[in-house]
Residue, then its C-alpha position, 0 to 999 in steps of 0.5 A: m896136454t893141449m898148451d895151446g891150439r887144438a889136437l887130436l887124440t887117439a889112444a887105445g883104439r878109441r878116438w878121443g876127438e879135438l881137445g884144446e879150448r885154448e888161443d894161447i898158452l898165457d891164456e887162463t883157461p885149463p889146458d885139457r889134460p887127458s890121462l892115458g893108461d900104462g902101456w896104451t899106444w896113442e897117436a896126436g895131431a893137430a887139428i889146428a897149429c898147437i903145442l902139446a905138453v907130454c908128461l909122465a908119472p909112475s903108474q900102478g895100474a890104476i888107470r884102466r881101458g875101457 
């Protein structure tokens, strides 16, 4: 989840591009929240200075690559 700034995300071999539109953590714009499947490998970097939150939840395998 992009709390502020902009991030670059790659997951499961796919580039998601630039995520995030919030200017700061108190901005009322909803944060970008990509959902990644269980077991996916991922990498994130900063397009500009950013704060990322990584949230985990149990998975039943419902999210599929594609």
